[in-house]
PLY file of the C-alpha trace (Angstrom):
ply
format ascii 1.0
element vertex 120
property float x
property float y
property float z
element edge 119
property int vertex1
property int vertex2
end_header
284.28 186.30 136.09
286.88 188.73 134.73
284.13 191.15 133.67
282.68 191.09 137.20
286.10 191.87 138.67
286.67 194.67 136.16
283.26 196.16 136.90
283.83 195.97 140.67
287.20 197.73 140.24
285.73 200.47 138.03
282.80 201.15 140.37
285.11 201.07 143.38
287.53 203.50 141.74
284.68 205.85 140.93
283.43 205.71 144.54
286.94 206.47 145.78
287.35 209.32 143.31
284.00 210.88 144.27
284.75 210.46 147.98
288.15 212.12 147.65
286.70 214.86 145.44
284.36 215.70 148.33
287.26 215.71 150.79
285.81 212.79 152.75
287.83 210.14 154.49
286.94 206.50 154.01
285.87 206.36 157.64
283.62 209.44 157.35
281.84 208.03 154.30
281.51 204.60 155.89
280.02 206.08 159.06
277.55 208.18 157.08
276.50 205.00 155.26
276.33 202.95 158.47
278.92 200.47 157.25
282.30 199.19 158.34
285.18 201.33 156.98
287.13 198.16 156.10
284.22 196.97 153.97
284.12 200.31 152.15
287.87 199.97 151.53
287.30 196.55 149.97
284.56 198.03 147.76
286.82 200.89 146.64
289.59 198.44 145.74
287.17 196.20 143.82
287.66 193.31 146.24
283.94 193.21 147.15
280.90 193.63 144.93
278.27 195.49 146.93
274.54 194.90 146.56
272.37 197.57 144.97
271.09 198.51 148.43
274.66 199.01 149.64
275.50 201.05 146.54
272.45 203.21 147.24
273.66 203.82 150.80
277.09 204.83 149.47
275.47 207.15 146.93
273.38 208.73 149.69
276.57 209.31 151.67
278.19 210.92 148.62
275.12 213.00 147.84
274.64 211.51 144.38
272.13 209.24 142.70
272.78 205.63 141.86
272.41 206.61 138.21
275.23 209.16 138.55
277.49 206.51 140.04
276.79 203.86 137.45
276.71 206.01 134.33
280.11 205.80 132.75
281.59 208.12 130.18
282.39 206.27 126.96
286.13 206.83 127.54
286.15 205.39 131.10
286.04 201.75 130.07
289.75 201.21 130.68
290.72 197.98 132.41
292.79 199.72 135.04
290.61 201.23 137.79
293.16 203.98 138.50
293.12 204.93 134.83
289.30 205.08 134.88
289.38 207.37 137.92
291.99 209.62 136.26
289.89 209.85 133.11
286.83 210.71 135.16
288.81 213.45 136.93
289.95 214.97 133.63
286.40 214.76 132.26
285.03 216.58 135.29
287.64 219.33 134.92
287.04 219.68 131.16
283.33 220.26 131.80
284.26 223.36 133.81
285.97 224.99 130.82
284.60 227.12 128.04
284.32 225.38 124.66
287.38 227.27 123.40
289.43 226.28 126.48
288.32 222.66 126.17
289.32 222.59 122.49
292.74 224.04 123.37
293.29 221.40 126.08
292.14 218.66 123.71
294.72 219.83 121.15
297.43 219.79 123.84
296.47 216.26 124.89
296.54 215.11 121.27
300.04 216.56 120.84
301.22 214.89 124.06
299.84 211.51 122.98
301.49 211.90 119.59
304.82 212.60 121.31
304.40 209.47 123.42
303.58 207.43 120.32
306.63 208.83 118.51
308.88 207.88 121.45
307.54 204.33 121.67
0 1
1 2
2 3
3 4
4 5
5 6
6 7
7 8
8 9
9 10
10 11
11 12
12 13
13 14
14 15
15 16
16 17
17 18
18 19
19 20
20 21
21 22
22 23
23 24
24 25
25 26
26 27
27 28
28 29
29 30
30 31
31 32
32 33
33 34
34 35
35 36
36 37
37 38
38 39
39 40
40 41
41 42
42 43
43 44
44 45
45 46
46 47
47 48
48 49
49 50
50 51
51 52
52 53
53 54
54 55
55 56
56 57
57 58
58 59
59 60
60 61
61 62
62 63
63 64
64 65
65 66
66 67
67 68
68 69
69 70
70 71
71 72
72 73
73 74
74 75
75 76
76 77
77 78
78 79
79 80
80 81
81 82
82 83
83 84
84 85
85 86
86 87
87 88
88 89
89 90
90 91
91 92
92 93
93 94
94 95
95 96
96 97
97 98
98 99
99 100
100 101
101 102
102 103
103 104
104 105
105 106
106 107
107 108
108 109
109 110
110 111
111 112
112 113
113 114
114 115
115 116
116 117
117 118
118 119
């Protein structure tokens, strides 16, 4: 049961992230999917596990494929849905950089993590 809850939270967080990235309100997405905004809120918070048909409607509203929604980067398997959404955001931004810029940012992140480890 814990895995189902974790999966629902991760998928919900990704839906929320993608919705916000597109500048859509919960209500606007819900209306475009012909669903109740409160239900969409429950999905985004991982409180409801939508059917595949419902996920497809949400994906249509977001302008993505179901595959895009469900494919998860290897590093987005964190238990905390907010953490997964943050990682997805950083991943999206890193893909916009040149390889040299991405390597520089990766070095900076490594140094920051090392500082956090040293202060623990």
